C-alpha positions, 0 to 999 in steps of 0.5 A: 903449786908449780914445779918451778918454785919461783913461779906462783899460780894464783887461782881465782873464781873466774879462772876455774872451768865452768860446766860445759855441756856435752855434745848431743850424741849422734842417735839423740841428734837424729831423733831431735831432727826427726821430731822437728820434721814431723811436727812441722809437716802434716800429712795430706790425706785424700779422703775422696780416694779413701771414700772410694776405696771403702765403698769398693770394698763394701760392695765386694763384701756384699757380693761375697755375703750374698754368694755365701747365702746362696751357696748355704741355701743350696746346701740347706735345700739339699739337706731338706730334700734328702731321701729318708727312706733308706735312713735308720730310726735314730738318723731320721729323728736327728734329720727331723730336728735338723729340718725343723730347725732350718724351716724355723730359721727361714720362716722368720 
């Protein structure tokens, strides 16, 4: 009813407000736009450049490995050439075990 008794209000089904969708929030809108942009554009990948980089890294890694092996060989050679005349008996036994281990690994 209205505050004015002489005026009558007729309500029909068509006059009732229908459900109005709320506007998209700002973050959701940004995500939606970003998702569309990512889906439409595909990244261009330079496989030749990547292959060259990988080959370069492999060469460097091989050089580092060879250097480490050469360094280890020098250390192992020093161990094998150690003076045993000043060693105690127990120390000499450990040394002989170490030498046999080194020789076994390098002979195979």
